[in-house]
PyMOL CGO cylinders between C-alpha atoms (Angstrom):
from pymol import cmd
from pymol.cgo import CYLINDER

trace = [
    CYLINDER, -18.74, -21.18, -1.83, -15.77, -18.82, -1.51, 0.3, 1, 1, 1, 1, 1, 1,
    CYLINDER, -15.77, -18.82, -1.51, -16.17, -15.49, 0.27, 0.3, 1, 1, 1, 1, 1, 1,
    CYLINDER, -16.17, -15.49, 0.27, -16.32, -12.33, -1.83, 0.3, 1, 1, 1, 1, 1, 1,
    CYLINDER, -16.32, -12.33, -1.83, -12.95, -10.72, -2.50, 0.3, 1, 1, 1, 1, 1, 1,
    CYLINDER, -12.95, -10.72, -2.50, -11.66, -8.74, 0.47, 0.3, 1, 1, 1, 1, 1, 1,
    CYLINDER, -11.66, -8.74, 0.47, -10.83, -5.10, 1.00, 0.3, 1, 1, 1, 1, 1, 1,
    CYLINDER, -10.83, -5.10, 1.00, -7.69, -5.22, 3.16, 0.3, 1, 1, 1, 1, 1, 1,
    CYLINDER, -7.69, -5.22, 3.16, -6.28, -2.19, 4.95, 0.3, 1, 1, 1, 1, 1, 1,
    CYLINDER, -6.28, -2.19, 4.95, -2.71, -2.29, 6.26, 0.3, 1, 1, 1, 1, 1, 1,
    CYLINDER, -2.71, -2.29, 6.26, -2.10, 0.49, 8.78, 0.3, 1, 1, 1, 1, 1, 1,
    CYLINDER, -2.10, 0.49, 8.78, 1.29, 2.00, 9.64, 0.3, 1, 1, 1, 1, 1, 1,
    CYLINDER, 1.29, 2.00, 9.64, 0.99, 2.59, 13.38, 0.3, 1, 1, 1, 1, 1, 1,
    CYLINDER, 0.99, 2.59, 13.38, 3.51, 3.12, 16.11, 0.3, 1, 1, 1, 1, 1, 1,
    CYLINDER, 3.51, 3.12, 16.11, 1.26, 2.49, 19.12, 0.3, 1, 1, 1, 1, 1, 1,
    CYLINDER, 1.26, 2.49, 19.12, -2.05, 0.98, 20.21, 0.3, 1, 1, 1, 1, 1, 1,
    CYLINDER, -2.05, 0.98, 20.21, -3.88, 4.31, 20.22, 0.3, 1, 1, 1, 1, 1, 1,
    CYLINDER, -3.88, 4.31, 20.22, -2.97, 4.92, 16.58, 0.3, 1, 1, 1, 1, 1, 1,
    CYLINDER, -2.97, 4.92, 16.58, -4.01, 1.38, 15.64, 0.3, 1, 1, 1, 1, 1, 1,
    CYLINDER, -4.01, 1.38, 15.64, -7.37, 1.76, 17.42, 0.3, 1, 1, 1, 1, 1, 1,
    CYLINDER, -7.37, 1.76, 17.42, -8.03, 5.19, 15.88, 0.3, 1, 1, 1, 1, 1, 1,
    CYLINDER, -8.03, 5.19, 15.88, -7.40, 4.02, 12.30, 0.3, 1, 1, 1, 1, 1, 1,
    CYLINDER, -7.40, 4.02, 12.30, -9.19, 0.71, 12.84, 0.3, 1, 1, 1, 1, 1, 1,
    CYLINDER, -9.19, 0.71, 12.84, -12.31, 2.51, 14.05, 0.3, 1, 1, 1, 1, 1, 1,
    CYLINDER, -12.31, 2.51, 14.05, -12.28, 4.81, 11.00, 0.3, 1, 1, 1, 1, 1, 1,
    CYLINDER, -12.28, 4.81, 11.00, -11.74, 2.02, 8.48, 0.3, 1, 1, 1, 1, 1, 1,
    CYLINDER, -11.74, 2.02, 8.48, -13.79, -0.79, 10.03, 0.3, 1, 1, 1, 1, 1, 1,
    CYLINDER, -13.79, -0.79, 10.03, -17.07, 0.03, 8.23, 0.3, 1, 1, 1, 1, 1, 1,
    CYLINDER, -17.07, 0.03, 8.23, -15.27, 0.03, 4.86, 0.3, 1, 1, 1, 1, 1, 1,
    CYLINDER, -15.27, 0.03, 4.86, -12.82, -2.85, 5.26, 0.3, 1, 1, 1, 1, 1, 1,
    CYLINDER, -12.82, -2.85, 5.26, -12.94, -6.64, 5.31, 0.3, 1, 1, 1, 1, 1, 1,
    CYLINDER, -12.94, -6.64, 5.31, -9.65, -7.04, 7.16, 0.3, 1, 1, 1, 1, 1, 1,
    CYLINDER, -9.65, -7.04, 7.16, -7.43, -4.56, 9.00, 0.3, 1, 1, 1, 1, 1, 1,
    CYLINDER, -7.43, -4.56, 9.00, -3.76, -5.35, 9.61, 0.3, 1, 1, 1, 1, 1, 1,
    CYLINDER, -3.76, -5.35, 9.61, -1.82, -2.96, 11.88, 0.3, 1, 1, 1, 1, 1, 1,
    CYLINDER, -1.82, -2.96, 11.88, 1.95, -2.87, 11.32, 0.3, 1, 1, 1, 1, 1, 1,
    CYLINDER, 1.95, -2.87, 11.32, 4.04, -1.49, 14.14, 0.3, 1, 1, 1, 1, 1, 1,
    CYLINDER, 4.04, -1.49, 14.14, 7.63, -0.29, 14.05, 0.3, 1, 1, 1, 1, 1, 1,
    CYLINDER, 7.63, -0.29, 14.05, 9.85, -3.07, 12.77, 0.3, 1, 1, 1, 1, 1, 1,
    CYLINDER, 9.85, -3.07, 12.77, 12.94, -3.34, 10.65, 0.3, 1, 1, 1, 1, 1, 1,
    CYLINDER, 12.94, -3.34, 10.65, 11.53, -5.89, 8.22, 0.3, 1, 1, 1, 1, 1, 1,
    CYLINDER, 11.53, -5.89, 8.22, 8.09, -4.35, 7.75, 0.3, 1, 1, 1, 1, 1, 1,
    CYLINDER, 8.09, -4.35, 7.75, 7.69, -4.82, 3.99, 0.3, 1, 1, 1, 1, 1, 1,
    CYLINDER, 7.69, -4.82, 3.99, 8.57, -8.49, 4.21, 0.3, 1, 1, 1, 1, 1, 1,
    CYLINDER, 8.57, -8.49, 4.21, 6.35, -8.98, 7.28, 0.3, 1, 1, 1, 1, 1, 1,
    CYLINDER, 6.35, -8.98, 7.28, 3.47, -7.13, 5.59, 0.3, 1, 1, 1, 1, 1, 1,
    CYLINDER, 3.47, -7.13, 5.59, 3.67, -9.43, 2.58, 0.3, 1, 1, 1, 1, 1, 1,
    CYLINDER, 3.67, -9.43, 2.58, 3.43, -12.46, 4.88, 0.3, 1, 1, 1, 1, 1, 1,
    CYLINDER, 3.43, -12.46, 4.88, 0.54, -11.00, 6.91, 0.3, 1, 1, 1, 1, 1, 1,
    CYLINDER, 0.54, -11.00, 6.91, -1.52, -10.11, 3.83, 0.3, 1, 1, 1, 1, 1, 1,
    CYLINDER, -1.52, -10.11, 3.83, -0.94, -13.55, 2.33, 0.3, 1, 1, 1, 1, 1, 1,
    CYLINDER, -0.94, -13.55, 2.33, -1.95, -15.21, 5.61, 0.3, 1, 1, 1, 1, 1, 1,
    CYLINDER, -1.95, -15.21, 5.61, -5.04, -12.98, 6.02, 0.3, 1, 1, 1, 1, 1, 1,
    CYLINDER, -5.04, -12.98, 6.02, -6.63, -14.61, 2.96, 0.3, 1, 1, 1, 1, 1, 1,
    CYLINDER, -6.63, -14.61, 2.96, -5.08, -18.02, 3.42, 0.3, 1, 1, 1, 1, 1, 1,
    CYLINDER, -5.08, -18.02, 3.42, -3.13, -17.59, 0.19, 0.3, 1, 1, 1, 1, 1, 1,
    CYLINDER, -3.13, -17.59, 0.19, -6.38, -18.13, -1.72, 0.3, 1, 1, 1, 1, 1, 1,
    CYLINDER, -6.38, -18.13, -1.72, -6.31, -17.05, -5.37, 0.3, 1, 1, 1, 1, 1, 1,
    CYLINDER, -6.31, -17.05, -5.37, -8.56, -14.15, -6.37, 0.3, 1, 1, 1, 1, 1, 1,
    CYLINDER, -8.56, -14.15, -6.37, -9.31, -13.16, -2.79, 0.3, 1, 1, 1, 1, 1, 1,
    CYLINDER, -9.31, -13.16, -2.79, -8.32, -9.47, -2.67, 0.3, 1, 1, 1, 1, 1, 1,
    CYLINDER, -8.32, -9.47, -2.67, -10.28, -6.73, -4.43, 0.3, 1, 1, 1, 1, 1, 1,
    CYLINDER, -10.28, -6.73, -4.43, -8.42, -3.82, -2.83, 0.3, 1, 1, 1, 1, 1, 1,
    CYLINDER, -8.42, -3.82, -2.83, -5.23, -3.71, -0.77, 0.3, 1, 1, 1, 1, 1, 1,
    CYLINDER, -5.23, -3.71, -0.77, -4.78, -0.28, 0.82, 0.3, 1, 1, 1, 1, 1, 1,
    CYLINDER, -4.78, -0.28, 0.82, -1.47, 0.48, 2.50, 0.3, 1, 1, 1, 1, 1, 1,
    CYLINDER, -1.47, 0.48, 2.50, -1.95, 3.43, 4.87, 0.3, 1, 1, 1, 1, 1, 1,
    CYLINDER, -1.95, 3.43, 4.87, 1.40, 5.00, 5.69, 0.3, 1, 1, 1, 1, 1, 1,
    CYLINDER, 1.40, 5.00, 5.69, 3.48, 8.08, 5.31, 0.3, 1, 1, 1, 1, 1, 1,
    CYLINDER, 3.48, 8.08, 5.31, 5.15, 9.32, 2.19, 0.3, 1, 1, 1, 1, 1, 1,
    CYLINDER, 5.15, 9.32, 2.19, 8.71, 10.22, 3.10, 0.3, 1, 1, 1, 1, 1, 1,
    CYLINDER, 8.71, 10.22, 3.10, 9.90, 13.76, 2.47, 0.3, 1, 1, 1, 1, 1, 1,
    CYLINDER, 9.90, 13.76, 2.47, 13.22, 15.37, 1.66, 0.3, 1, 1, 1, 1, 1, 1,
    CYLINDER, 13.22, 15.37, 1.66, 14.65, 18.47, 3.34, 0.3, 1, 1, 1, 1, 1, 1,
    CYLINDER, 14.65, 18.47, 3.34, 12.36, 20.71, 1.31, 0.3, 1, 1, 1, 1, 1, 1,
    CYLINDER, 12.36, 20.71, 1.31, 9.35, 18.70, 2.51, 0.3, 1, 1, 1, 1, 1, 1,
    CYLINDER, 9.35, 18.70, 2.51, 8.56, 17.46, -0.96, 0.3, 1, 1, 1, 1, 1, 1,
    CYLINDER, 8.56, 17.46, -0.96, 7.51, 13.86, -1.43, 0.3, 1, 1, 1, 1, 1, 1,
    CYLINDER, 7.51, 13.86, -1.43, 10.22, 11.61, -2.79, 0.3, 1, 1, 1, 1, 1, 1,
    CYLINDER, 10.22, 11.61, -2.79, 7.97, 8.80, -3.98, 0.3, 1, 1, 1, 1, 1, 1,
    CYLINDER, 7.97, 8.80, -3.98, 8.57, 6.44, -1.06, 0.3, 1, 1, 1, 1, 1, 1,
    CYLINDER, 8.57, 6.44, -1.06, 5.78, 4.76, 0.89, 0.3, 1, 1, 1, 1, 1, 1,
    CYLINDER, 5.78, 4.76, 0.89, 6.38, 3.79, 4.53, 0.3, 1, 1, 1, 1, 1, 1,
    CYLINDER, 6.38, 3.79, 4.53, 4.75, 0.46, 5.39, 0.3, 1, 1, 1, 1, 1, 1,
    CYLINDER, 4.75, 0.46, 5.39, 5.83, 1.01, 9.00, 0.3, 1, 1, 1, 1, 1, 1,
    CYLINDER, 5.83, 1.01, 9.00, 7.50, 3.70, 11.01, 0.3, 1, 1, 1, 1, 1, 1,
    CYLINDER, 7.50, 3.70, 11.01, 10.71, 1.72, 10.86, 0.3, 1, 1, 1, 1, 1, 1,
    CYLINDER, 10.71, 1.72, 10.86, 12.83, 0.53, 13.73, 0.3, 1, 1, 1, 1, 1, 1,
    CYLINDER, 12.83, 0.53, 13.73, 16.24, 1.83, 14.62, 0.3, 1, 1, 1, 1, 1, 1,
    CYLINDER, 16.24, 1.83, 14.62, 15.98, 4.13, 11.61, 0.3, 1, 1, 1, 1, 1, 1,
    CYLINDER, 15.98, 4.13, 11.61, 15.90, 1.26, 9.12, 0.3, 1, 1, 1, 1, 1, 1,
    CYLINDER, 15.90, 1.26, 9.12, 13.67, 2.99, 6.59, 0.3, 1, 1, 1, 1, 1, 1,
    CYLINDER, 13.67, 2.99, 6.59, 15.18, 0.83, 3.87, 0.3, 1, 1, 1, 1, 1, 1,
    CYLINDER, 15.18, 0.83, 3.87, 13.33, -2.34, 4.87, 0.3, 1, 1, 1, 1, 1, 1,
    CYLINDER, 13.33, -2.34, 4.87, 10.21, -0.59, 6.14, 0.3, 1, 1, 1, 1, 1, 1,
    CYLINDER, 10.21, -0.59, 6.14, 9.34, 1.28, 2.94, 0.3, 1, 1, 1, 1, 1, 1,
    CYLINDER, 9.34, 1.28, 2.94, 8.37, 0.62, -0.66, 0.3, 1, 1, 1, 1, 1, 1,
    CYLINDER, 8.37, 0.62, -0.66, 11.21, 2.11, -2.69, 0.3, 1, 1, 1, 1, 1, 1,
    CYLINDER, 11.21, 2.11, -2.69, 13.08, 0.88, -5.75, 0.3, 1, 1, 1, 1, 1, 1,
    CYLINDER, 13.08, 0.88, -5.75, 16.02, -0.61, -3.85, 0.3, 1, 1, 1, 1, 1, 1,
    CYLINDER, 16.02, -0.61, -3.85, 13.67, -2.39, -1.39, 0.3, 1, 1, 1, 1, 1, 1,
    CYLINDER, 13.67, -2.39, -1.39, 11.71, -3.92, -4.28, 0.3, 1, 1, 1, 1, 1, 1,
    CYLINDER, 11.71, -3.92, -4.28, 14.92, -5.10, -5.90, 0.3, 1, 1, 1, 1, 1, 1,
    CYLINDER, 14.92, -5.10, -5.90, 16.06, -6.75, -2.68, 0.3, 1, 1, 1, 1, 1, 1,
    CYLINDER, 16.06, -6.75, -2.68, 12.69, -8.45, -2.14, 0.3, 1, 1, 1, 1, 1, 1,
    CYLINDER, 12.69, -8.45, -2.14, 12.83, -9.95, -5.62, 0.3, 1, 1, 1, 1, 1, 1,
    CYLINDER, 12.83, -9.95, -5.62, 10.62, -13.01, -5.95, 0.3, 1, 1, 1, 1, 1, 1,
    CYLINDER, 10.62, -13.01, -5.95, 9.21, -12.52, -2.44, 0.3, 1, 1, 1, 1, 1, 1,
    CYLINDER, 9.21, -12.52, -2.44, 6.94, -9.81, -3.87, 0.3, 1, 1, 1, 1, 1, 1,
    CYLINDER, 6.94, -9.81, -3.87, 5.54, -12.31, -6.35, 0.3, 1, 1, 1, 1, 1, 1,
    CYLINDER, 5.54, -12.31, -6.35, 3.96, -14.24, -3.47, 0.3, 1, 1, 1, 1, 1, 1,
    CYLINDER, 3.96, -14.24, -3.47, 0.99, -11.85, -3.60, 0.3, 1, 1, 1, 1, 1, 1,
    CYLINDER, 0.99, -11.85, -3.60, 0.50, -11.90, -7.37, 0.3, 1, 1, 1, 1, 1, 1,
    CYLINDER, 0.50, -11.90, -7.37, -1.94, -14.80, -7.41, 0.3, 1, 1, 1, 1, 1, 1,
    CYLINDER, -1.94, -14.80, -7.41, -4.17, -13.61, -4.58, 0.3, 1, 1, 1, 1, 1, 1,
    CYLINDER, -4.17, -13.61, -4.58, -5.69, -10.57, -6.31, 0.3, 1, 1, 1, 1, 1, 1,
    CYLINDER, -5.69, -10.57, -6.31, -9.14, -10.80, -7.90, 0.3, 1, 1, 1, 1, 1, 1,
    CYLINDER, -9.14, -10.80, -7.90, -9.65, -9.68, -11.51, 0.3, 1, 1, 1, 1, 1, 1,
    CYLINDER, -9.65, -9.68, -11.51, -9.82, -5.87, -11.62, 0.3, 1, 1, 1, 1, 1, 1,
    CYLINDER, -9.82, -5.87, -11.62, -8.18, -5.52, -8.19, 0.3, 1, 1, 1, 1, 1, 1,
    CYLINDER, -8.18, -5.52, -8.19, -6.05, -2.57, -7.18, 0.3, 1, 1, 1, 1, 1, 1,
    CYLINDER, -6.05, -2.57, -7.18, -3.44, -1.58, -4.61, 0.3, 1, 1, 1, 1, 1, 1,
    CYLINDER, -3.44, -1.58, -4.61, -3.60, 1.87, -2.99, 0.3, 1, 1, 1, 1, 1, 1,
    CYLINDER, -3.60, 1.87, -2.99, -0.39, 3.39, -1.59, 0.3, 1, 1, 1, 1, 1, 1,
    CYLINDER, -0.39, 3.39, -1.59, -2.03, 5.97, 0.66, 0.3, 1, 1, 1, 1, 1, 1,
    CYLINDER, -2.03, 5.97, 0.66, 0.46, 8.54, 1.91, 0.3, 1, 1, 1, 1, 1, 1,
    CYLINDER, 0.46, 8.54, 1.91, 1.58, 12.06, 1.08, 0.3, 1, 1, 1, 1, 1, 1,
    CYLINDER, 1.58, 12.06, 1.08, 3.64, 12.55, -2.08, 0.3, 1, 1, 1, 1, 1, 1,
    CYLINDER, 3.64, 12.55, -2.08, 3.99, 8.84, -2.86, 0.3, 1, 1, 1, 1, 1, 1,
    CYLINDER, 3.99, 8.84, -2.86, 3.42, 9.42, -6.60, 0.3, 1, 1, 1, 1, 1, 1,
    CYLINDER, 3.42, 9.42, -6.60, 6.30, 11.94, -6.77, 0.3, 1, 1, 1, 1, 1, 1,
    CYLINDER, 6.30, 11.94, -6.77, 9.98, 11.33, -7.38, 0.3, 1, 1, 1, 1, 1, 1,
    CYLINDER, 9.98, 11.33, -7.38, 10.67, 7.61, -7.79, 0.3, 1, 1, 1, 1, 1, 1,
    CYLINDER, 10.67, 7.61, -7.79, 7.03, 6.84, -6.89, 0.3, 1, 1, 1, 1, 1, 1,
    CYLINDER, 7.03, 6.84, -6.89, 5.79, 6.12, -10.43, 0.3, 1, 1, 1, 1, 1, 1,
    CYLINDER, 5.79, 6.12, -10.43, 8.69, 3.68, -10.94, 0.3, 1, 1, 1, 1, 1, 1,
    CYLINDER, 8.69, 3.68, -10.94, 7.83, 1.92, -7.66, 0.3, 1, 1, 1, 1, 1, 1,
    CYLINDER, 7.83, 1.92, -7.66, 4.17, 1.82, -8.68, 0.3, 1, 1, 1, 1, 1, 1,
    CYLINDER, 4.17, 1.82, -8.68, 5.00, 0.38, -12.13, 0.3, 1, 1, 1, 1, 1, 1,
    CYLINDER, 5.00, 0.38, -12.13, 7.19, -2.33, -10.57, 0.3, 1, 1, 1, 1, 1, 1,
    CYLINDER, 7.19, -2.33, -10.57, 4.43, -3.35, -8.14, 0.3, 1, 1, 1, 1, 1, 1,
    CYLINDER, 4.43, -3.35, -8.14, 1.77, -3.26, -10.88, 0.3, 1, 1, 1, 1, 1, 1,
    CYLINDER, 1.77, -3.26, -10.88, 3.86, -5.48, -13.14, 0.3, 1, 1, 1, 1, 1, 1,
    CYLINDER, 3.86, -5.48, -13.14, 4.77, -7.90, -10.36, 0.3, 1, 1, 1, 1, 1, 1,
    CYLINDER, 4.77, -7.90, -10.36, 1.26, -8.26, -8.94, 0.3, 1, 1, 1, 1, 1, 1,
    CYLINDER, 1.26, -8.26, -8.94, -0.70, -7.83, -12.19, 0.3, 1, 1, 1, 1, 1, 1,
    CYLINDER, -0.70, -7.83, -12.19, -2.94, -5.10, -10.72, 0.3, 1, 1, 1, 1, 1, 1,
    CYLINDER, -2.94, -5.10, -10.72, -3.50, -1.36, -10.88, 0.3, 1, 1, 1, 1, 1, 1,
    CYLINDER, -3.50, -1.36, -10.88, -1.46, 0.54, -8.26, 0.3, 1, 1, 1, 1, 1, 1,
    CYLINDER, -1.46, 0.54, -8.26, -2.63, 4.01, -7.19, 0.3, 1, 1, 1, 1, 1, 1,
    CYLINDER, -2.63, 4.01, -7.19, -0.89, 6.78, -5.21, 0.3, 1, 1, 1, 1, 1, 1,
    CYLINDER, -0.89, 6.78, -5.21, -1.35, 10.51, -4.71, 0.3, 1, 1, 1, 1, 1, 1,
    CYLINDER, -1.35, 10.51, -4.71, 1.08, 13.29, -5.53, 0.3, 1, 1, 1, 1, 1, 1,
    CYLINDER, 1.08, 13.29, -5.53, -0.12, 15.84, -2.97, 0.3, 1, 1, 1, 1, 1, 1,
    CYLINDER, -0.12, 15.84, -2.97, -0.34, 16.02, 0.79, 0.3, 1, 1, 1, 1, 1, 1,
    CYLINDER, -0.34, 16.02, 0.79, -3.48, 14.38, 2.15, 0.3, 1, 1, 1, 1, 1, 1,
    CYLINDER, -3.48, 14.38, 2.15, -5.48, 14.78, 5.30, 0.3, 1, 1, 1, 1, 1, 1,
    CYLINDER, -5.48, 14.78, 5.30, -6.29, 11.59, 7.22, 0.3, 1, 1, 1, 1, 1, 1,
    CYLINDER, -6.29, 11.59, 7.22, -8.39, 9.40, 4.92, 0.3, 1, 1, 1, 1, 1, 1,
    CYLINDER, -8.39, 9.40, 4.92, -8.51, 11.66, 1.86, 0.3, 1, 1, 1, 1, 1, 1,
    CYLINDER, -8.51, 11.66, 1.86, -6.49, 11.07, -1.29, 0.3, 1, 1, 1, 1, 1, 1,
    CYLINDER, -6.49, 11.07, -1.29, -3.64, 13.49, -1.92, 0.3, 1, 1, 1, 1, 1, 1,
    CYLINDER, -3.64, 13.49, -1.92, -4.54, 14.52, -5.49, 0.3, 1, 1, 1, 1, 1, 1,
    CYLINDER, -4.54, 14.52, -5.49, -3.72, 14.27, -8.23, 0.3, 1, 1, 1, 1, 1, 1,
    CYLINDER, -3.72, 14.27, -8.23, -3.90, 10.47, -8.04, 0.3, 1, 1, 1, 1, 1, 1,
    CYLINDER, -3.90, 10.47, -8.04, -1.77, 8.46, -10.44, 0.3, 1, 1, 1, 1, 1, 1,
    CYLINDER, -1.77, 8.46, -10.44, -2.34, 4.85, -11.40, 0.3, 1, 1, 1, 1, 1, 1,
    CYLINDER, -2.34, 4.85, -11.40, 0.28, 2.45, -12.74, 0.3, 1, 1, 1, 1, 1, 1,
    CYLINDER, 0.28, 2.45, -12.74, -0.89, -0.56, -14.73, 0.3, 1, 1, 1, 1, 1, 1,
    CYLINDER, -0.89, -0.56, -14.73, 0.68, -3.96, -15.40, 0.3, 1, 1, 1, 1, 1, 1,
    CYLINDER, 0.68, -3.96, -15.40, 1.42, -2.94, -19.01, 0.3, 1, 1, 1, 1, 1, 1,
    CYLINDER, 1.42, -2.94, -19.01, 3.78, -0.21, -17.71, 0.3, 1, 1, 1, 1, 1, 1,
    CYLINDER, 3.78, -0.21, -17.71, 1.50, 2.75, -18.39, 0.3, 1, 1, 1, 1, 1, 1,
    CYLINDER, 1.50, 2.75, -18.39, 0.85, 5.47, -15.81, 0.3, 1, 1, 1, 1, 1, 1,
    CYLINDER, 0.85, 5.47, -15.81, -2.01, 7.96, -15.92, 0.3, 1, 1, 1, 1, 1, 1,
    CYLINDER, -2.01, 7.96, -15.92, -3.98, 10.31, -13.68, 0.3, 1, 1, 1, 1, 1, 1,
    CYLINDER, -3.98, 10.31, -13.68, -7.21, 8.79, -12.29, 0.3, 1, 1, 1, 1, 1, 1,
    CYLINDER, -7.21, 8.79, -12.29, -9.93, 10.07, -9.95, 0.3, 1, 1, 1, 1, 1, 1,
    CYLINDER, -9.93, 10.07, -9.95, -8.99, 7.69, -7.10, 0.3, 1, 1, 1, 1, 1, 1,
    CYLINDER, -8.99, 7.69, -7.10, -11.75, 5.83, -5.28, 0.3, 1, 1, 1, 1, 1, 1,
    CYLINDER, -11.75, 5.83, -5.28, -12.58, 7.33, -1.85, 0.3, 1, 1, 1, 1, 1, 1,
    CYLINDER, -12.58, 7.33, -1.85, -11.92, 4.90, 1.01, 0.3, 1, 1, 1, 1, 1, 1,
    CYLINDER, -11.92, 4.90, 1.01, -15.60, 4.77, 1.96, 0.3, 1, 1, 1, 1, 1, 1,
    CYLINDER, -15.60, 4.77, 1.96, -16.67, 3.62, -1.51, 0.3, 1, 1, 1, 1, 1, 1,
    CYLINDER, -16.67, 3.62, -1.51, -14.25, 0.72, -1.91, 0.3, 1, 1, 1, 1, 1, 1,
    CYLINDER, -14.25, 0.72, -1.91, -16.59, -2.10, -0.84, 0.3, 1, 1, 1, 1, 1, 1,
]
cmd.load_cgo(trace, "trace")
């Protein structure tokens, strides 16, 4: 008998204290926690780690939450970019979900498409991720992985959503949704 689909939390952390703090908060509500430290190839590494966490088994993820920072411009407005890691040597390009990163990853993103359970979702948890180019990033991920992808427009506090929450769907539509609180995902 296969295990129930997992709730996987990927944490953007730059040190052990940060990893321990977030792990302690999420542990009661998560099946697997994957800390990602500063690295220049974080998006690619994250894809490999998530795939390995479930052994590449089809239908094994119910929720994949990526806890990171939304990047801001000079006016401190979100620009629709989600940081998978803090980056290394300033290489935000390969450590964030953004349109040019997704284009460069190409078919590598598709590696996760078969591991989501029916009705699964991806949560891009960070401030302002659903602003700017965010909905386009969300639509690309939703189409590639065949799942709903959620992100908030506002600035959040710790584990809270940054409302309003938008959801992109594999059919290309985007709409405002309530967003499931982290402690009700199981």
